N, C-alpha and C positions, 0 to 999 in steps of 0.2 A: 651741459647746461641743462637746468631744470626749465621744463615746459611751463609757459604762463597757464594758469588756471583758466578755464573756460569760464566765461560769465554765465552764471544761473539765468535759465530763461524766464521770461516774464511769467507773473502768478497766472495768467490766463492761459498761457501754452502750457503751462507744467499742470494746470487744473485738467486741461484738455487731453495731456498724455496720460495722466493718470487714470480718466475715465475710460481710455480706450484699452489700457491694460487690464482694468478691472473686468471691462466687457469680454476680452480675450481669454482672461482666466476663467471666467464664468462657462464661456462656450465650450472650453477643453475640460471641464470638471465633469467627472461622471454623472450620467442622468441629465445633463444639460438638455434643453429642447432646442432642437435645430431650428435655425430661420426658416420661416414658411416660403416657400418658392413663389416667383412671381405668378405663374400659372397653376392652379389646383390640379392636383394628379385625377386622372379618370376615376369617376365613382361607380360602384356597381359591381357585383360578382362577376369575373371574366371578361370586364372590358377592356382592362390592359392587354390580355391575351389576345382578345377579338381584334384591337386595333394593330397588335403585330401581326396577325394573321393577314389583315388588310394590305399593310405596308408589304411585307415580304412575299407571301404567297400570292395574293391577289395583285399585288403592283398599282394599288390605287395611288392617286395624286395627293401631295401632301396638304393640299387646300382640302380635298375630300377627307381625308383622315382627320384633320382638325375639326371640319364640320361634324362628322362623325360622334367625336369626342364631345363637342358641347351639347349635340341632341341628346346622347346616352345620359350625361350629366344632368341634362334636364329631366329625362325620364326616371332616373333613380331619385332625385329629388322629391319628383312627385309621388313615387312609390314610397319613399321612407316617410312621407307625411300620409301616408294610409298605412302605416305600421307594416309594411311589406319589405322583407330583407331577403328572402329566399326566391330566386328566379323562377323557380318550380311553382311558387304560388302564384305568379302572373297569371290572369286569365285576360281573354280577348274584351271582357269589359273594361278591365283595366287600362288596356291599350286604347280602346275606343275614348274612354273618359278621359284621358291625357289628351287625345287629339282634339277634342272638344274643347279642352280647357286651352289649347293654344289658339283656337279659333275665336271663342267667346271672351276669354279674359284676357288674354295676349294681343288679340286682335291681329294674328299672323296673315300674311298672306297665302293664298293656296300653293304658290311656288315652293314657300317655306315650310309649310306643313306637309307637303309632299315628300320634301326632303328628309323631314324628322321622320315620317312613315317609313320611308325607304332604309334609313339607320336602323330603325327598330327591327324590319322585316329581315334585313342581313342579320342582325346581331342575333335576334332569336333562331333563325334559321341555322347559323353557325353552333349556337348552342344546343341545339337539338341535335345536329349531326354531330358533335362531339360528345352526345349522350350527358350531356350537363343537365339537361331537363327532358322531361319524359314526352312533353307535347308542345308544339309551336303556337304560342297565342295569338300570333300576329298573320298566321297563314292565309286566313280567310277575309282579312279586311283590305278592302278595295281603296285604290289610291282616289284622293278627291279630284273631282272633275277640274280642269284647269282650262280656261279660256285660252285659246291660241291668240296670242298679241302679235299685232303686225311689228316686226322689228324697226326701231327708228334708224333712219339713214339720212344720209347728205348727200345733197346734189354734187355733180363733178366741180361746180364752182366753190362749193361751201369746202369740200376737201381740199381742193388747191389753197384756200386761204388757211385751214388748219395746219397743212404740212409746212407753209411757207411762214407760220407765225413766228418760229425761233428764227432769232437775227442777232448779229453782234452788238447792235446799238444798244437795244433794250434788255437783252436777256444774259448778259454775263459770258463769261468764257466757257459754259457749256452748252451754249447754243447749238454747236454743231452735232454734239451727241443727242441731243433732243430731236434735231432735223433728222438725224440717221434714224432714231427710234421711229418717229412717225413715219417715214418714208417706208421702212421695213414693214410696220403694221398694217399700212395699208396696202403695199405691195404683194403681201402675203396671206392677208386675212389673219394674223396672228393675234392669240389671247394676250393679255398681259402678263400673265406666268410664264406664256412659251418667249415671247421678246425678252423678259428679264433673263430667261435660263440659257439663250442662245450662248455657245462659246465660239472662240475664235474660227476654230476649225471646222465649225458648222457652216460657216459662210465660204462658200466656193465662187471667186470672183470669175473664173475661167468658165465655168459652167452658167452662172449667174444663178445660183440656187442656196438654199438654205435646207439644213436637217434641221426639222422641228421634232421636240419632245413633246407631245400632246397629253391629253389624258390616259390615264392608264398606262403612262410610258411607253406609248406607241409613237414610233418613228415615223415622219413621212417627210418626203423630199417636196419642197415648193420652190419652183421657179421664180425668180423676182425679175422686175423689168430695170431698165438702163438707170431712170433716175435712183433708184433703192441703191444700185450698185455703185453709181459713182459717189453717193454720199456717203456710203459705208467706207469707200475707200478713202475718201478724203478724211473721214474720221479716224479710221486705223493710222493713217499717215500723220495727221496734225495735232489731234488730241490725245488718243488712246495711250501713247507712250508717255506723255506726262502724267496722266492719271493712275497709270500702273508704275509709277515709280518706287513702290515700296518692296523690296526684296523678300518679303516674309510670305508670300504666296497667297495674300488675301484677296487678290482679283480672281482668283479658282480658274483662271483662263476664259472668265467671262467675256463676251463680247462689250457688253454696256456696263459702264463704271460709274459709282459715285463719285463725288469730289475726293472723297476720303479713301479710293481706290478699291473699294468694295463692290460686290455685285448691285445691280440696281434692281431692288426688290419690288413685288408685284403693286406693292400700295404706293411707292414712289412713282411707278408709272402710271396710276390712275391720278396721282395729284397733278403730275405733268401734263396729261392730257386734258384735265379740269383747266388749267392755269393756261394752256395754248388756246383753248375753246374760247375761254372768256376773252383773251387777247384779240381774237378773230371775230368776235361779235357774236358766237354761236352759244346755244342754249341746249341743255339737257343732253350734253354730250359725254361719253364715258369710253373707254377701251373699247366696250364691245361693238360701240356705235361703228368704229373703224372697220372692224371685221364685217358686221351687217352692210354696210357700204361697199366694201371688197366684192362680196356675193352678189349683193344686188345689182352694181355696176357690171358683173361678168355675165349675169343672167340677161340684163337688157341688152348688152352687146352681142348675144345670141349664143353664149357659150353653153355647152350640153351640160345639164344638171349631174352627170354622172362625174364629168370633170370637176365641177364646183365642189361635189362632195369629197372627191379625193383631195382638192388644195384644203378644205376646211377640216379634213380628218373625221368626219361625221361616219359613226358605224353603220347608221341606218339612213336611206337617201329620203326616209320620211321627214327627219330633221332638215334636210335641205330644201325642201319641196315648200317651205314656207317663203322662200325667196321668189317664188313665183307669182307671188301677189302684186310684184310691182309691174310687171309687165302685162297689164290689162289691155293697154292700146296694142301691143303687138299681137296680143290673142285676138282682138277684135279686128286686127287686119288679116290675120289668116283666115279667119272666118269669112270676111268679106272677098277674098281672093279665091279661096279654095271650096267653099261650100256650094254645090251646084245650083240652088234656090236662090242663095243670096246673090250669085252672079247674075243669073237671069234677072232676078228684079232690078239689078244695079243696071244692067244693060237696057232694060226697057225704059228705066227712069231717065237714062240719058237720051234715049232716042225722044221721049215725050219731051223734054227740055227743047231739043233740036228743032222740034216743030214749032 
């Protein structure tokens, strides 16, 4: 039996098919220009090799490497405008002029300029060590002075409002994941990238602890309290199996998953924290606010600064010391209680009032 002939497609569909065929043939033709990638490749001599060194040998975090790539792209764009293509021709004056441009023309904050300078210093130091340049043009440049800002923190009551903001009535089916995420961030002082990178095996419900992969791929073990443990257990039991329903391994064994079953990215964590802060009536709250609040509440409660340093994963305790600002009242009480002249003066004042 002869098969019936298929009806010809409408003219618009046929035209679209023909256009796709022409584009495919043009792309396959010799000398065809490849489509531009979404993210431009690193610019400048040795930048690609330097970033590979940062990733493989230095073990820097993905976010740091991406920031270095952007900063060095800006540097070589500036040098290209000056007609400089050879890294050996870069002088300290060029680096200084680029920093001044970032400050005056682009009006960057000192923290961003300091990161740009850090990227340039490490890059030129690596180039010099690899003998790609004879002299390091950034070795004598000091970092710009940065004001030590007091980190924004939430009170205990505000933190309670924030972590309790996810609810099944107004937040949909993912409210349980979001409650688990907020509880873990506050219980362990986790960064946005750290909570997103947690794997299922990193959570030990018996010991009540997390294995956290921090900056520079350094691991630390952080104990978490009972509320975080209970909400994580509930999420793993009631919601995560539903999110990890795809057998293609897209979940990468991560603890927190999106609705599509993929790992929860750092940007999504930022958006969720902002969302629930607005629901709780809180302003100027971001993921690091939970980390600051965690450390601040520990210090106010009398925790040893070295212990807080271990929890946060700070390499230098000077970074942790910024949290001592919150305990002014406690420091004042220590002076009143233990300083000999203060104690005598207060005792005399009490006797005067008694008379």
